[in-house]
C-alpha positions, 0 to 999 in steps of 0.5 A: 187677675181674674175674678168671677164678679157678681153684677145683679141676681143670677148675673156673672161676669169674668173681669179683670181686677187688681191682684192684692198684696201683703199689707200686714207682716201676718199676711199671707198671698195665696194663689187659689187653686180650687172654689166649691160652690157653697149653697150659701154662695147660690143664696147670694147669686139667687136672691143677693142676701143672706138675711141682714147681708145684702150684697151690693154690685159688684161682689166676688162670692165664694169661701170655699178654696184650696190655695197654694202660698205665693208670698208671706209676710215677714211675721209669717211662720206656720207656711211657707212659699209653696205650701198647699194650705186649706183656708179658713175663711173667717177671720176673727178679731181675737179681742172683743167679749165673744173672743174672750170667751173662746166664742170666735165664731161669733166674734163681733168683728168678724169677717168672712170671705164671700159675705157682704160688708165683711169681705170679698170672695176667693173666686179669683186668682189670689187673695190675701189671708191672716197665717192663722187661716192657713192650714198646711196639708203637707201633701196629705190631701188633694185640692178637691180634699182641702175644699171640703175641709171648710164644710167638713169643719161645720159638720165635725163641729156640729157633731161635736156640740151635739154631745153625742152619747154612746152608741147614739142613734141619730138622723140626718135630714138633707144630704147636701155637702153640709149633711153628708159632712156631719153624717161622716163625721158621726160615722167617725165617732162609731154612731149606732145608727144614722137615718137620712132623708133627702128628696133628690133621688141621686143624692138618696143613692149617694147616701146609701152607697155611704154607709147610712142605715136607712135612707128615705125621700119624704116626697115618697114616703113617710120618713118619720113612720118609716123610722120610727117603725125602726126605732121606736123609742125615738133617736137622740140627736137630729140635725137639721141640715136643710134649712126647712120648715119641715124638716124642722117639724120632722125632726121634733117628731123623731127624737125620743124625750131628752133628745137634742135638735141640732139647727145646722142648715141656714133657710132662706127665710127669716123665721122658723116654727117650733111646736112648743107643746111636743118640745116640751113635753119631750124636753128637747134641747135645741143647739144652734150652729153658727158656722165653726170654731176652731175645727179646721185642723180637725177637719184636715186631719180626719181626712189625712187620717183616712177616719173620714171619705169626703171624695164621693161628695165631688160630683161635678167640675168645671173651669173658671170661666164655667163659674155661672153654669157651675152656679145654675146647676148647683142653684136648680139641684141638677144632674145630681149634683152634690158638690161642684168644684171650680178649678183655676 
């Protein structure tokens, strides 16, 4: 089968690799239809690592995908050949201490698509996943929408973990796919106001059109001052979705006493600093997000029901042969890209 393989920093090749086979009775062979380029995939492309997860070349990345069931193991009951499915890229052991606590997203033995040391990715024609990772769409979702279910699950989980008060006033700093997925998830819960920030002009416009209360560019204005002029008492919850020190600092300033800072973005560096005096005086609650936990079906349902619209996030399409072009586009934040899709 065809696969796009990382062979070095910013180096990719289209290669023929062995097609995977069903080995367990609960396995599902999936024909990949479409793959989304995620910021974490780009981390591996540009730097060869995320924290302690270091690429050993050659390596296949990719974890956001829509697929069609090609074959099933003899014990599979939830999907059948021909079904279109959303794929949860995480496979938990269901047996470790964390899994028994109901924290399968922090499973000690977690295996995740396209993660060094855990499993190869989905930038290929076929993959095998456990049936528990396959969520049938029953014709209600397009392939693009199915791909976005992965980041939407993270956004919806982030909003859930924030425990929003009634008629909440919130901020989402960073309007990439995760920030926008967080925004539409919060909007579905009828938040009162949502203030967003973004440095890329095209994304500022996209967030405005999506219905944000206010969107500002921190390179052009004092976004803390602008937001607090509108909400002098501060905000209930601030979602940090950019993975930057400056956005963490801005969240701290924007929050009211007793507010909640939700850390969803993945920094490219090992440490962030917290303004401890401000954090203590305001008694800020900090919530750290590790992917998502049991929210994939929720994401499917949110889109299928029409409660959220994610179509506006898809800005670019590429064939498999132009995968490196797609990665360069996303890495450089070029042409107003939000979500680039690769079609098999």
